C-alpha positions as CSV (number, residue, x, y, z in Angstrom):
1,E,2.3,-43.6,-30.3
2,E,0.5,-45.6,-27.4
3,E,-1.2,-42.3,-26.3
4,E,-2.6,-41.8,-29.8
5,E,-4.1,-45.3,-29.8
6,E,-5.9,-44.5,-26.5
7,E,-7.4,-41.4,-27.8
8,E,-8.7,-43.2,-30.9
9,E,-10.3,-45.7,-28.5
10,E,-12.0,-43.0,-26.6
11,E,-13.4,-41.3,-29.9
12,E,-14.8,-44.7,-30.9
13,E,-16.6,-45.3,-27.5
14,E,-18.0,-41.7,-27.6
15,E,-19.3,-42.5,-31.4
16,E,-20.9,-45.7,-30.1
17,E,-22.7,-43.9,-27.3
18,E,-24.1,-41.2,-29.7
19,E,-25.4,-44.0,-32.0
20,E,-27.2,-45.6,-29.0
21,E,-28.7,-42.2,-28.0
22,E,-30.0,-41.7,-31.6
23,E,-31.5,-45.2,-31.6
24,E,-33.4,-44.4,-28.4
25,E,-34.8,-41.2,-29.9
């Protein structure tokens, strides 16, 4: 279960990065 939580956190971070990139463009 712990591993799944870590994966979710990583996915969230990736989404945030994508949003930032879009804003820059």
